DRENDO-1510 file (C-alpha; in Angstrom, 1 decimal, always signed):
<recs>
REC; n; res; u; v; w
REC; 1; MET; +12.7; -84.9; +49.0 .
REC; 2; LEU; +16.2; -84.2; +49.8 .
REC; 3; GLU; +17.9; -88.2; +48.3 .
REC; 4; SER; +20.9; -90.0; +49.3 .
REC; 5; LYS; +23.1; -92.4; +48.4 .
REC; 6; SER; +23.2; -94.4; +51.7 .
REC; 7; ARG; +20.9; -97.3; +52.8 .
REC; 8; ALA; +20.1; -95.4; +56.4 .
REC; 9; TRP; +21.1; -91.5; +57.2 .
REC; 10; VAL; +20.8; -89.0; +59.8 .
REC; 11; GLU; +19.7; -85.6; +58.5 .
REC; 12; ILE; +20.4; -82.9; +60.0 .
REC; 13; ASP; +19.4; -79.1; +59.6 .
REC; 14; LEU; +22.3; -76.9; +60.5 .
REC; 15; SER; +19.6; -74.0; +59.4 .
REC; 16; LYS; +18.1; -74.2; +63.1 .
REC; 17; ILE; +20.2; -74.4; +65.8 .
REC; 18; LYS; +21.0; -69.8; +65.3 .
REC; 19; HIS; +16.6; -70.4; +65.7 .
REC; 20; ASN; +17.2; -72.8; +68.9 .
REC; 21; VAL; +20.0; -70.8; +70.6 .
REC; 22; GLU; +18.5; -67.3; +69.7 .
REC; 23; GLU; +15.6; -69.5; +71.6 .
REC; 24; ILE; +17.8; -70.3; +74.9 .
REC; 25; ARG; +19.3; -66.6; +74.5 .
REC; 26; LYS; +14.9; -65.1; +74.9 .
REC; 27; ILE; +15.1; -66.5; +78.7 .
REC; 28; LEU; +18.6; -65.6; +80.2 .
REC; 29; PRO; +19.9; -62.2; +81.7 .
REC; 30; SER; +21.9; -60.2; +78.8 .
REC; 31; THR; +24.8; -60.9; +80.8 .
REC; 32; THR; +24.5; -64.6; +81.0 .
REC; 33; LYS; +26.9; -66.4; +77.9 .
REC; 34; ILE; +26.1; -70.4; +76.7 .
REC; 35; MET; +28.8; -73.2; +77.3 .
REC; 36; ALA; +27.7; -74.9; +74.2 .
REC; 37; ILE; +27.9; -79.1; +75.3 .
REC; 38; VAL; +29.0; -80.6; +72.8 .
REC; 39; LYS; +29.9; -84.4; +74.1 .
REC; 40; ALA; +29.2; -87.3; +72.8 .
REC; 41; ASN; +30.0; -86.6; +69.5 .
REC; 42; ALA; +27.4; -83.6; +70.4 .
REC; 43; TYR; +24.9; -86.8; +71.6 .
REC; 44; GLY; +25.1; -88.3; +68.5 .
REC; 45; HIS; +24.5; -84.9; +65.5 .
REC; 46; GLY; +28.1; -84.5; +64.6 .
REC; 47; ASP; +30.8; -82.2; +67.1 .
REC; 48; VAL; +32.4; -80.8; +64.4 .
REC; 49; VAL; +30.3; -79.6; +62.2 .
REC; 50; CYS; +27.4; -78.5; +65.4 .
REC; 51; CYS; +30.4; -76.5; +66.8 .
REC; 52; LYS; +31.6; -74.5; +63.2 .
REC; 53; GLU; +27.8; -73.7; +63.6 .
REC; 54; LEU; +27.7; -72.8; +67.0 .
REC; 55; GLU; +30.4; -70.4; +66.6 .
REC; 56; LYS; +28.9; -68.8; +64.3 .
REC; 57; CYS; +26.0; -68.2; +66.3 .
REC; 58; GLY; +28.6; -66.5; +68.9 .
REC; 59; ILE; +29.6; -69.7; +70.9 .
REC; 60; ASP; +32.5; -69.1; +72.5 .
REC; 61; PHE; +33.1; -72.3; +75.4 .
REC; 62; PHE; +32.3; -75.7; +74.1 .
REC; 63; GLY; +32.0; -78.8; +76.5 .
REC; 64; VAL; +33.5; -81.9; +76.2 .
REC; 65; SER; +33.5; -84.9; +78.3 .
REC; 66; SER; +37.1; -86.5; +77.5 .
REC; 67; ILE; +40.8; -85.5; +76.2 .
REC; 68; ASP; +39.4; -87.2; +73.1 .
REC; 69; GLU; +36.7; -85.0; +72.6 .
REC; 70; ALA; +38.3; -82.3; +73.1 .
REC; 71; LEU; +41.6; -83.1; +70.7 .
REC; 72; THR; +39.2; -83.7; +67.8 .
REC; 73; LEU; +37.9; -80.1; +67.8 .
REC; 74; ARG; +41.6; -78.6; +68.1 .
REC; 75; GLU; +42.6; -81.0; +65.1 .
REC; 76; ASN; +39.1; -80.2; +63.0 .
REC; 77; GLY; +40.4; -76.0; +63.8 .
REC; 78; ILE; +37.5; -75.6; +66.7 .
REC; 79; GLN; +40.3; -73.1; +68.7 .
REC; 80; GLU; +37.2; -71.7; +71.1 .
REC; 81; GLU; +37.7; -72.4; +74.6 .
REC; 82; ILE; +36.9; -76.3; +75.8 .
REC; 83; LEU; +36.2; -77.7; +78.7 .
REC; 84; ILE; +37.1; -81.0; +79.6 .
REC; 85; LEU; +34.1; -81.7; +81.9 .
REC; 86; GLY; +35.3; -85.3; +82.8 .
REC; 87; TYR; +38.8; -87.2; +84.1 .
REC; 88; THR; +41.6; -86.8; +81.9 .
REC; 89; PRO; +44.1; -89.4; +82.7 .
REC; 90; PRO; +47.7; -87.7; +84.0 .
REC; 91; GLU; +50.0; -89.3; +80.7 .
REC; 92; HIS; +47.8; -86.8; +79.1 .
REC; 93; PHE; +48.2; -83.9; +81.2 .
REC; 94; HIS; +51.0; -82.3; +78.4 .
REC; 95; TYR; +47.8; -82.4; +75.3 .
REC; 96; VAL; +45.4; -79.8; +78.0 .
REC; 97; ILE; +48.0; -78.0; +78.2 .
REC; 98; GLU; +50.0; -78.2; +74.5 .
REC; 99; LYS; +46.1; -77.3; +72.6 .
REC; 100; ASN; +45.5; -74.6; +75.8 .
REC; 101; LEU; +42.4; -76.8; +77.1 .
REC; 102; ILE; +40.8; -76.4; +80.1 .
REC; 103; GLN; +40.2; -79.7; +83.0 .
REC; 104; THR; +38.4; -79.9; +85.4 .
REC; 105; PHE; +39.2; -80.2; +88.6 .
REC; 106; LEU; +37.4; -82.7; +90.4 .
REC; 107; SER; +38.7; -83.2; +93.4 .
REC; 108; LEU; +41.6; -82.0; +95.7 .
REC; 109; ASP; +44.0; -85.3; +94.8 .
REC; 110; TYR; +43.2; -84.5; +91.0 .
REC; 111; ALA; +44.6; -81.3; +92.0 .
REC; 112; LYS; +47.1; -81.9; +93.9 .
REC; 113; LYS; +48.5; -84.6; +91.0 .
REC; 114; ALA; +47.9; -82.2; +88.2 .
REC; 115; ASP; +49.9; -79.5; +90.3 .
REC; 116; LYS; +52.8; -81.8; +90.6 .
REC; 117; TYR; +52.9; -82.2; +87.4 .
REC; 118; CYS; +53.2; -79.0; +86.4 .
REC; 119; GLU; +55.3; -78.3; +89.0 .
REC; 120; GLU; +57.8; -80.9; +87.1 .
REC; 121; HIS; +57.3; -79.9; +83.5 .
REC; 122; HIS; +57.7; -76.2; +84.3 .
REC; 123; VAL; +54.0; -75.4; +83.1 .
REC; 124; ILE; +50.9; -74.0; +83.8 .
REC; 125; MET; +47.4; -76.0; +83.3 .
REC; 126; ARG; +44.1; -74.3; +83.3 .
REC; 127; GLY; +41.0; -75.6; +84.6 .
REC; 128; HIS; +37.6; -74.6; +86.7 .
REC; 129; ILE; +36.6; -76.4; +90.0 .
REC; 130; LYS; +34.2; -78.7; +90.3 .
REC; 131; VAL; +31.9; -78.3; +93.2 .
REC; 132; ASP; +29.7; -81.8; +94.5 .
REC; 133; THR; +26.0; -79.9; +95.7 .
REC; 134; GLY; +24.3; -83.2; +95.5 .
REC; 135; MET; +25.1; -85.2; +92.4 .
REC; 136; SER; +27.6; -87.1; +94.1 .
REC; 137; ARG; +29.4; -88.3; +91.0 .
REC; 138; LEU; +32.4; -85.8; +90.6 .
REC; 139; GLY; +33.9; -82.9; +92.7 .
REC; 140; ILE; +34.5; -81.2; +95.8 .
REC; 141; ILE; +31.2; -82.3; +98.2 .
REC; 142; CYS; +30.2; -78.9; +99.6 .
REC; 143; GLN; +26.8; -80.8; +100.9 .
REC; 144; GLU; +24.5; -79.9; +104.7 .
REC; 145; GLN; +26.4; -83.2; +105.5 .
REC; 146; GLU; +30.2; -82.5; +104.2 .
REC; 147; TYR; +31.5; -78.9; +103.9 .
REC; 148; HIS; +34.8; -78.9; +102.5 .
REC; 149; ILE; +35.4; -75.0; +100.7 .
REC; 150; GLU; +39.2; -75.4; +102.0 .
REC; 151; GLN; +39.6; -77.9; +99.9 .
REC; 152; ILE; +38.3; -75.9; +97.4 .
REC; 153; GLU; +40.4; -73.0; +98.6 .
REC; 154; GLU; +43.7; -74.9; +98.6 .
REC; 155; ILE; +43.4; -75.4; +94.5 .
REC; 156; TYR; +42.6; -72.1; +94.0 .
REC; 157; ARG; +45.7; -71.2; +96.3 .
REC; 158; MET; +48.4; -74.0; +93.9 .
REC; 159; LYS; +51.2; -72.0; +92.0 .
REC; 160; HIS; +51.5; -74.2; +89.8 .
REC; 161; ILE; +47.3; -74.6; +88.3 .
REC; 162; LYS; +45.0; -72.1; +87.4 .
REC; 163; ALA; +41.9; -72.0; +88.9 .
REC; 164; GLU; +40.0; -69.9; +86.4 .
REC; 165; GLY; +35.7; -70.9; +87.5 .
REC; 166; ILE; +33.5; -72.9; +89.8 .
REC; 167; PHE; +30.2; -75.3; +88.7 .
REC; 168; SER; +28.5; -77.5; +89.9 .
REC; 169; HIS; +25.4; -79.8; +88.9 .
REC; 170; PHE; +21.9; -80.2; +88.9 .
REC; 171; SER; +20.4; -83.7; +89.7 .
REC; 172; VAL; +16.8; -83.0; +89.8 .
REC; 173; SER; +16.0; -79.4; +87.5 .
REC; 174; ASP; +14.3; -81.2; +85.4 .
REC; 175; GLU; +11.9; -82.3; +87.9 .
REC; 176; LEU; +9.1; -79.3; +89.7 .
REC; 177; ASP; +7.3; -81.5; +92.2 .
REC; 178; ALA; +7.7; -79.7; +95.7 .
REC; 179; ASP; +10.5; -82.1; +97.5 .
REC; 180; ASN; +12.6; -82.3; +94.0 .
REC; 181; LYS; +12.2; -78.1; +93.6 .
REC; 182; LYS; +13.3; -77.9; +97.6 .
REC; 183; PHE; +16.5; -80.1; +96.9 .
REC; 184; THR; +17.4; -77.5; +93.4 .
REC; 185; SER; +16.8; -74.3; +95.6 .
REC; 186; LYS; +19.7; -76.3; +98.3 .
REC; 187; GLN; +22.0; -76.8; +95.6 .
REC; 188; ILE; +21.7; -73.0; +94.4 .
REC; 189; GLU; +22.1; -71.9; +97.7 .
REC; 190; LEU; +25.2; -74.4; +98.2 .
REC; 191; PHE; +26.8; -73.1; +95.4 .
REC; 192; GLU; +26.0; -69.5; +96.5 .
REC; 193; ARG; +27.4; -69.7; +99.7 .
REC; 194; VAL; +31.2; -71.9; +98.3 .
REC; 195; LEU; +30.7; -68.7; +96.4 .
REC; 196; SER; +30.2; -65.7; +99.0 .
REC; 197; ASP; +33.5; -67.9; +101.3 .
REC; 198; LEU; +35.5; -67.7; +98.3 .
REC; 199; LYS; +35.2; -64.1; +98.1 .
REC; 200; LYS; +35.1; -63.4; +102.3 .
REC; 201; ASP; +38.6; -64.8; +101.6 .
REC; 202; GLY; +39.7; -63.1; +98.8 .
REC; 203; ILE; +39.6; -65.7; +96.5 .
REC; 204; ASP; +38.7; -64.6; +93.0 .
REC; 205; ALA; +36.2; -67.6; +92.3 .
REC; 206; GLY; +36.6; -66.7; +88.2 .
REC; 207; ILE; +33.7; -68.1; +85.5 .
REC; 208; ARG; +30.8; -69.4; +87.2 .
REC; 209; HIS; +28.4; -72.0; +86.0 .
REC; 210; LEU; +25.8; -74.3; +86.8 .
REC; 211; GLN; +22.3; -74.5; +84.9 .
REC; 212; ASN; +22.7; -77.5; +83.0 .
REC; 213; SER; +19.4; -78.2; +79.9 .
REC; 214; TYR; +16.4; -78.2; +82.3 .
REC; 215; GLY; +18.0; -75.3; +84.7 .
REC; 216; ILE; +18.1; -73.4; +81.9 .
REC; 217; LEU; +14.3; -73.7; +81.1 .
REC; 218; ASN; +13.4; -74.0; +84.7 .
REC; 219; TYR; +15.8; -71.7; +86.7 .
REC; 220; PRO; +16.5; -68.8; +84.0 .
REC; 221; GLU; +16.7; -66.3; +86.6 .
REC; 222; LEU; +19.9; -67.6; +88.1 .
REC; 223; GLN; +22.6; -64.7; +87.0 .
REC; 224; TYR; +26.1; -66.8; +86.7 .
REC; 225; ASP; +28.7; -66.5; +83.5 .
REC; 226; TYR; +27.3; -69.0; +81.7 .
REC; 227; VAL; +24.8; -72.0; +81.4 .
REC; 228; ARG; +25.5; -76.0; +79.8 .
REC; 229; PRO; +23.3; -76.7; +77.4 .
REC; 230; GLY; +23.3; -79.8; +75.8 .
REC; 231; LEU; +20.0; -80.9; +73.1 .
REC; 232; LEU; +18.7; -77.5; +73.6 .
REC; 233; TYR; +21.0; -76.3; +71.2 .
REC; 234; LEU; +19.8; -79.6; +68.8 .
REC; 235; GLY; +16.3; -78.3; +69.3 .
REC; 236; ALA; +15.1; -81.2; +72.0 .
REC; 237; THR; +14.4; -82.0; +75.9 .
REC; 238; SER; +14.8; -85.3; +77.4 .
REC; 239; ASN; +10.9; -85.4; +77.7 .
REC; 240; ASP; +9.0; -83.0; +75.7 .
REC; 241; GLN; +6.5; -84.9; +77.8 .
REC; 242; ILE; +8.1; -83.2; +80.9 .
REC; 243; GLU; +6.4; -79.8; +82.4 .
REC; 244; THR; +8.5; -76.8; +83.0 .
REC; 245; VAL; +9.0; -73.2; +83.4 .
REC; 246; THR; +9.5; -71.6; +80.6 .
REC; 247; HIS; +8.8; -72.7; +77.1 .
REC; 248; PRO; +11.0; -71.6; +74.0 .
REC; 249; ASP; +10.4; -72.6; +70.5 .
REC; 250; PHE; +12.6; -75.3; +69.9 .
REC; 251; LYS; +13.7; -77.1; +66.6 .
REC; 252; PRO; +14.5; -80.8; +66.1 .
REC; 253; ILE; +17.2; -80.7; +63.6 .
REC; 254; MET; +17.6; -84.3; +63.2 .
REC; 255; GLU; +15.2; -86.5; +60.8 .
REC; 256; LEU; +16.8; -90.2; +60.5 .
REC; 257; LYS; +15.7; -92.0; +57.4 .
REC; 258; ALA; +16.7; -95.3; +55.6 .
REC; 259; ASN; +15.5; -96.6; +52.1 .
REC; 260; ILE; +13.0; -99.8; +51.6 .
REC; 261; SER; +15.1; -103.1; +50.3 .
REC; 262; LEU; +12.0; -105.2; +49.4 .
REC; 263; VAL; +8.7; -105.2; +49.1 .
REC; 264; LYS; +6.8; -108.9; +49.4 .
REC; 265; THR; +3.3; -110.1; +50.1 .
REC; 266; ILE; +3.0; -112.5; +52.3 .
REC; 267; GLN; -0.1; -115.0; +53.1 .
REC; 268; PRO; -1.2; -115.9; +56.4 .
REC; 269; ASN; +0.1; -117.8; +59.3 .
REC; 270; VAL; +3.6; -116.9; +58.2 .
REC; 271; SER; +6.0; -115.9; +60.9 .
REC; 272; VAL; +8.3; -112.8; +60.2 .
REC; 273; SER; +11.8; -112.3; +62.2 .
REC; 274; TYR; +13.8; -114.1; +64.7 .
REC; 275; GLY; +11.8; -116.0; +67.2 .
REC; 276; ARG; +9.2; -116.0; +65.1 .
REC; 277; HIS; +6.6; -113.3; +67.6 .
REC; 278; PHE; +5.2; -111.8; +64.6 .
REC; 279; ILE; +2.3; -114.6; +62.7 .
REC; 280; SER; +0.3; -112.9; +60.0 .
REC; 281; LYS; -4.0; -113.7; +60.4 .
REC; 282; ASP; -4.5; -112.5; +56.9 .
REC; 283; ILE; -2.8; -111.6; +53.4 .
REC; 284; ARG; -0.4; -108.9; +55.0 .
REC; 285; LYS; +1.9; -106.5; +52.7 .
REC; 286; ILE; +5.3; -105.9; +54.4 .
REC; 287; ALA; +8.3; -104.3; +53.8 .
REC; 288; THR; +12.1; -104.1; +55.1 .
REC; 289; VAL; +13.8; -101.3; +56.1 .
REC; 290; SER; +18.0; -101.5; +55.8 .
REC; 291; ILE; +18.5; -100.5; +59.2 .
REC; 292; GLY; +19.3; -102.3; +62.3 .
REC; 293; TYR; +20.3; -102.7; +66.1 .
REC; 294; ALA; +23.5; -102.4; +65.1 .
REC; 295; ASP; +23.3; -98.9; +63.8 .
REC; 296; GLY; +21.1; -98.2; +67.0 .
REC; 297; TYR; +17.9; -98.3; +65.9 .
REC; 298; PRO; +16.7; -100.3; +68.9 .
REC; 299; ARG; +16.0; -103.7; +69.3 .
REC; 300; SER; +13.0; -102.8; +71.7 .
REC; 301; LEU; +10.7; -101.5; +69.0 .
REC; 302; SER; +10.5; -104.6; +68.4 .
REC; 303; ASN; +6.6; -105.6; +67.6 .
REC; 304; LYS; +5.5; -102.0; +68.9 .
REC; 305; GLY; +7.4; -99.2; +67.7 .
REC; 306; TYR; +6.5; -97.7; +63.7 .
REC; 307; VAL; +8.2; -95.3; +61.4 .
REC; 308; LEU; +6.2; -93.1; +58.4 .
REC; 309; ILE; +6.1; -94.2; +54.4 .
REC; 310; ARG; +4.5; -91.6; +52.1 .
REC; 311; GLY; +3.4; -89.7; +55.2 .
REC; 312; LYS; +1.4; -93.1; +56.6 .
REC; 313; LYS; +2.5; -95.2; +60.1 .
REC; 314; ALA; +3.6; -98.4; +58.8 .
REC; 315; PRO; +3.7; -100.7; +62.3 .
REC; 316; ILE; +7.3; -102.4; +63.1 .
REC; 317; LEU; +6.4; -106.5; +62.2 .
REC; 318; GLY; +8.4; -109.0; +64.0 .
REC; 319; ARG; +12.0; -108.1; +65.9 .
REC; 320; VAL; +14.2; -105.5; +65.3 .
REC; 321; CYS; +17.3; -107.5; +63.1 .
REC; 322; MET; +21.3; -106.3; +63.0 .
REC; 323; ASP; +20.8; -104.2; +59.6 .
REC; 324; GLN; +17.5; -104.9; +58.9 .
REC; 325; PHE; +13.6; -104.9; +60.1 .
REC; 326; MET; +9.9; -105.9; +58.5 .
REC; 327; VAL; +7.3; -103.4; +58.7 .
REC; 328; ASP; +3.3; -103.5; +57.8 .
REC; 329; VAL; +2.6; -101.6; +54.3 .
REC; 330; THR; -0.4; -103.2; +53.4 .
REC; 331; GLN; -2.4; -100.1; +54.3 .
REC; 332; ILE; -0.2; -97.8; +52.4 .
REC; 333; GLU; -0.3; -97.6; +48.3 .
REC; 334; GLY; +2.3; -98.1; +45.9 .
REC; 335; VAL; +4.8; -98.6; +48.7 .
REC; 336; SER; +8.0; -100.0; +47.2 .
REC; 337; PHE; +11.9; -100.8; +46.9 .
REC; 338; GLY; +13.7; -97.4; +47.6 .
REC; 339; ASP; +11.0; -95.4; +49.3 .
REC; 340; LYS; +12.1; -93.1; +52.3 .
REC; 341; VAL; +11.1; -94.3; +55.3 .
REC; 342; THR; +11.4; -91.5; +58.4 .
REC; 343; MET; +12.4; -92.8; +61.8 .
REC; 344; ILE; +12.7; -89.5; +63.5 .
REC; 345; GLY; +11.3; -86.4; +61.6 .
REC; 346; LYS; +8.0; -84.9; +59.3 .
REC; 347; ASP; +6.6; -87.2; +56.6 .
REC; 348; GLY; +3.7; -85.4; +54.9 .
REC; 349; ASN; +1.4; -84.5; +57.8 .
REC; 350; GLU; +2.8; -87.0; +60.0 .
REC; 351; ILE; +5.4; -85.9; +62.5 .
REC; 352; LEU; +7.4; -88.9; +64.7 .
REC; 353; PRO; +9.4; -86.6; +67.2 .
REC; 354; VAL; +12.2; -88.8; +68.9 .
REC; 355; GLU; +10.3; -88.4; +72.1 .
REC; 356; VAL; +7.9; -91.6; +70.8 .
REC; 357; LEU; +10.6; -93.7; +69.8 .
REC; 358; SER; +12.2; -93.3; +73.1 .
REC; 359; GLU; +9.9; -93.5; +75.0 .
REC; 360; LEU; +8.8; -96.8; +73.4 .
REC; 361; SER; +11.7; -98.2; +73.2 .
REC; 362; GLY; +12.6; -97.6; +77.5 .
REC; 363; ARG; +15.5; -95.3; +77.0 .
REC; 364; PHE; +15.2; -91.4; +77.0 .
REC; 365; ASN; +16.0; -88.7; +74.4 .
REC; 366; TYR; +19.4; -88.5; +75.2 .
REC; 367; GLU; +20.3; -92.3; +75.0 .
REC; 368; PHE; +18.5; -92.7; +71.8 .
REC; 369; VAL; +19.9; -89.5; +70.2 .
REC; 370; CYS; +23.4; -90.3; +71.5 .
REC; 371; ASP; +22.8; -94.3; +70.5 .
REC; 372; LEU; +23.0; -93.7; +67.0 .
REC; 373; GLY; +25.7; -95.7; +65.1 .
REC; 374; LYS; +28.6; -94.3; +63.7 .
REC; 375; ARG; +28.1; -96.6; +60.5 .
REC; 376; ILE; +25.0; -94.2; +59.4 .
REC; 377; PRO; +26.0; -91.4; +57.3 .
REC; 378; ARG; +25.6; -87.7; +58.6 .
REC; 379; VAL; +23.9; -85.8; +56.0 .
REC; 380; TYR; +24.4; -82.1; +57.2 .
REC; 381; VAL; +21.4; -80.0; +55.4 .
REC; 382; ARG; +20.9; -75.9; +55.0 .
REC; 383; ASP; +17.9; -74.2; +53.9 .
REC; 384; GLY; +17.0; -77.4; +51.7 .
REC; 385; LYS; +20.3; -78.2; +50.1 .
REC; 386; ILE; +22.8; -80.7; +51.5 .
REC; 387; ALA; +26.0; -79.1; +52.8 .
REC; 388; GLU; +28.6; -81.7; +54.0 .
REC; 389; GLN; +27.6; -85.5; +53.9 .
REC; 390; VAL; +30.2; -87.1; +56.8 .
REC; 391; ASP; +29.5; -90.8; +55.7 .
REC; 392; TYR; +31.8; -92.5; +58.5 .
REC; 393; PHE; +33.3; -91.0; +62.5 .
REC; 394; ALA; +36.7; -91.8; +63.2 .
</recs>
């Protein structure tokens, strides 16, 4: 077992990333490349470290949410292409150009503002055009009710920005019932219509991408230039219980662990934690685990979640506190302070996947891993040995 000097830590097995990338590639057309989405600190896994590992796998394009995330990657030596998927304030346009980033042109007005900025500063901004085919979040509306191909073409023809690609985003590619499959098919049809209309008008659309993680799993046959996996290369989906068309053998790279700080025996009719929501009916042995909701471990797991200790399940007693919580170890022999507690991952023959905790806490996987706090060190492992530890994230 790996040792950590921390009270709690996230353990990331970098050696599994290559396997997961290869599993994605197996189901894609040979000409389709991967744009790895590393927003939100690579979903809590550590964006810089994951990017460097993904580069070794031949990934040459990354997607982030904001200019801040893009700058973090550049400042840490990531030189591959980076697409900013969200809004960049105009006062930060200069970073896009200085750091050779690619900005999403999320509306005609936004593109005009970028074009004007570039004209005034005698520069060119690179970007991809976002098309709204049904998500109704960002992008130029190209749906059945409204279809604004003229706005897309206007952006392509602007003189001071360079639209190098175009993309849209699925909203229900994870649902395979008839109604939602029909909706996704309509999104594909609308995206294809946009590409066809651009071609008819003599416009090269550039790089095309549409599939998110479930778009890859359920519509792998689509032949665009890139796909945009998020949790997939990290070995997870938003819910492993959801039916998918393909079934890659993904290996989760994250485990969440902590230490036991105290073990004690309590008598009958003794309350545990805030609110007295657990009161013992008999003599119990309890252990205090050194992690809490300030670290991102959900308070909603109070009195209903469990952890793994010495290869056995230990149920949570009472409310999860800010920095710690208590579990019942009455049936587990030999538990003592300093013992390791697994909250995500494997201990002995028992496995506690993030899907279980997500369901119990009323969340979904993306939310759970993204919320794991910055004060928990990330310990990076390769081939069973610690490769690197990042103690705090800025």
